[in-house]
C-alpha positions in Angstrom: 0.0 0.0 0.0 1.4 3.4 -1.0 1.3 6.4 1.3 -1.8 8.5 0.7 -1.0 12.0 -0.7 -4.0 14.2 -1.0 -4.0 16.2 -4.3 -7.7 16.8 -5.1 -8.8 17.6 -8.6 -9.5 21.3 -9.1 -12.3 21.2 -11.8 -15.6 22.7 -10.7 -18.1 20.3 -9.1 -20.7 18.9 -11.5 -24.2 19.3 -10.0 -26.5 16.8 -11.5 -29.7 17.6 -9.6 -31.0 20.2 -7.1 -34.3 21.4 -5.7 -35.3 23.1 -2.4 -34.4 20.1 -0.3 -31.7 18.2 -2.2 -28.4 18.7 -4.0 -26.7 15.9 -5.9 -23.2 16.0 -7.4 -21.0 13.7 -9.5 -18.0 13.6 -7.1 -14.7 13.2 -8.9 -12.2 10.5 -7.9 -9.6 12.0 -5.6 -11.8 14.4 -3.8 -12.8 13.8 -0.1 -16.5 13.9 0.7 -16.0 15.7 4.0 -13.0 17.3 5.6 -10.4 15.3 7.5 -8.2 16.4 10.4 -5.2 17.6 8.4 -5.2 21.2 7.1 -4.9 20.1 3.5 -8.0 17.9 3.7 -10.3 20.9 4.4 -10.7 21.1 0.6 -13.5 18.6 0.0 -16.9 18.2 -1.7 -18.7 19.6 1.4 -16.6 22.7 1.9 -16.6 23.5 -1.8 -20.4 23.3 -1.9 -20.7 25.4 1.2 -19.1 28.3 -0.6 -22.1 28.4 -2.9 -24.7 27.0 -0.6 -23.9 28.0 3.0 -26.5 25.7 4.5 -25.8 22.3 3.0 -25.5 19.0 4.8 -23.7 15.9 3.8 -26.0 12.9 3.9 -23.6 10.0 3.2 -20.1 9.6 2.0 -18.0 8.1 -0.8 -14.4 7.0 -0.4 -12.0 9.7 -1.7 -11.0 7.6 -4.7 -14.6 6.6 -5.5 -16.4 8.8 -8.0 -20.1 9.3 -8.6 -23.4 10.2 -7.0 -23.1 12.1 -3.7 -26.2 13.4 -1.9 -26.5 16.5 0.2 -29.5 18.1 2.0 -30.3 21.8 1.8 -32.3 21.8 5.1 -31.8 20.3 8.5 -35.2 18.5 8.2 -34.2 17.0 4.9 -30.9 15.8 6.3 -32.6 14.0 9.2 -35.1 12.4 6.9 -32.5 11.2 4.4 -30.0 9.9 7.1 -32.8 7.8 8.6 -33.4 6.2 5.2 -29.7 5.3 4.9 -29.6 4.0 8.4 -32.7 1.9 7.8 -31.3 0.6 4.5 -34.3 2.0 2.6 -32.2 3.5 -0.2 -30.9 1.6 -3.2 -27.4 2.1 -4.4 -25.7 0.7 -7.5 -22.0 0.9 -8.3 -19.9 0.1 -11.3 -16.4 -1.4 -10.9 -13.8 -2.7 -13.3 -11.9 -5.7 -11.8 -9.1 -7.9 -12.7 -10.3 -11.1 -14.4 -13.8 -12.4 -14.5 -15.7 -13.8 -11.5 -17.3 -17.2 -11.7 -20.2 -17.5 -11.4 -21.1 -14.3 -13.3 -23.5 -13.2 -10.6 -23.9 -13.9 -7.0 -23.8 -12.6 -3.4 -20.7 -11.6 -1.4 -21.4 -12.2 2.3 -18.3 -11.7 4.3 -18.4 -9.8 7.6 -15.8 -7.0 7.9 -13.8 -5.5 10.7 -11.1 -2.7 10.9 -7.6 -4.1 10.4 -5.9 -2.4 13.5 -2.5 -3.3 12.2 -3.0 -1.6 8.8 -5.2 1.5 9.5 -7.4 2.5 7.6 -7.8 -0.9 5.9 -10.5 -3.4 6.6 -10.5 -7.1 6.6 -12.8 -10.1 6.6 -13.5 -11.5 10.1 -15.9 -14.4 10.0 -16.4 -14.6 13.7 -16.1 -11.0 14.9 -16.8 -8.9 11.9 -19.9 -6.8 11.2 -22.4 -8.2 8.6 -21.6 -7.0 5.1 -23.6 -8.1 2.0 -23.1 -7.2 -1.6 -24.9 -8.4 -4.8 -22.8 -8.5 -7.9 -23.4 -9.1 -11.6 -20.9 -9.1 -14.5 -21.9 -6.7 -17.3 -19.0 -6.9 -19.7 -16.0 -9.3 -20.1 -12.8 -7.8 -21.4 -9.5 -9.7 -22.2 -8.0 -9.1 -18.7 -10.8 -7.4 -16.8 -14.6 -7.2 -16.3 -17.2 -4.5 -15.6 -19.3 -5.5 -12.7 -22.5 -4.0 -11.3 -22.5 -3.9 -7.5 -25.5 -3.5 -5.2 -24.5 -3.2 -1.6 -27.1 -4.0 1.1 -24.9 -2.8 3.9 -22.5 0.2 3.9 -19.4 -0.9 5.7 -16.1 1.0 5.1 -14.3 -0.3 2.0 -17.0 -3.0 1.7 -16.9 -3.3 -2.1 -13.1 -3.2 -2.3 -12.6 -5.9 0.3 -15.5 -8.1 -0.9 -14.1 -8.1 -4.5 -10.6 -8.7 -3.2 -11.9 -11.7 -1.2 -13.7 -12.9 -4.3 -10.3 -12.9 -6.0 -10.9 -10.0 -8.3 -9.5 -6.8 -7.0 -10.6 -3.4 -8.4 -8.2 -1.9 -11.0 -6.4 1.1 -9.6 -7.0 0.2 -5.9 -4.1 1.7 -4.0 -5.2 0.1 -0.7 -5.9 -3.6 -1.5 -4.8 -4.5 -5.1 -1.5 -6.2 -5.9 0.9 -3.8 -7.7 0.1 -5.0 -11.2 -3.6 -4.5 -10.7 -3.1 -1.2 -8.9 -1.0 0.1 -11.9 -3.6 -1.1 -14.4 -5.5 2.2 -14.0 -4.5 5.7 -12.9 -7.6 5.9 -10.6 -9.8 3.5 -8.6 -12.3 2.0 -11.1 -15.3 2.3 -8.7 -18.2 4.6 -9.4 -21.5 5.2 -7.7 -23.8 5.3 -10.8 -27.3 5.0 -9.3 -29.1 6.1 -6.2 -32.8 5.7 -5.3 -34.3 7.5 -2.2 -37.6 8.8 -1.0 -37.8 12.5 -1.4 -37.9 14.1 2.1 -40.7 16.6 1.1 -42.9 14.8 -1.4 -42.4 11.2 0.0 -42.1 10.1 -3.6 -39.3 7.8 -4.9 -36.7 9.7 -6.8 -33.7 8.2 -8.7 -30.4 9.7 -9.8 -28.2 8.3 -12.6 -24.6 9.2 -13.4 -22.5 7.3 -16.0 -18.9 6.3 -15.2 -15.9 7.7 -17.1 -13.4 4.8 -16.9 
């Protein structure tokens, strides 16, 4: 694992939807969702949006290296409503990943409990006896000579869940600086993991609303 050096992309954020209650962006790979402790990590999706929308609340997070749909609330009431949905697993999230090789079978369930690896912070690991339940559905969409595009539907939202599940399956994500062997890490200049679809219940209308965002890898 290489040392993490934070050099966020400087292109303007792409807002893909907004109304009086919601704001949705396509977060680029390499940008933190929210600030960390170090001074250089204050530049993140949340602080950038707060310059334009002083009252905006982060509802959930994506890993720094993961791109795609990131949801914010414009009011405190909307934030509370939306966070309850995520906590109750009432949302539907779909990711796209490019992985080394091709999983067999071409679809299935990854059901390995996860726990923090205290000897390799901030990594996670499978712990069958002591880990927290983690469940991911996968389906192969395209097969390439040395890799595959995979649709991922996580039921739970553990830290690094998709990365560790795919690694355990035997098919690490291309460009994964944390978990992939060097040859697979170097196969892409970014982590090939993208949040491409999100379905929630709108906090004001109580109607289902969906967001889509294609990947660029």
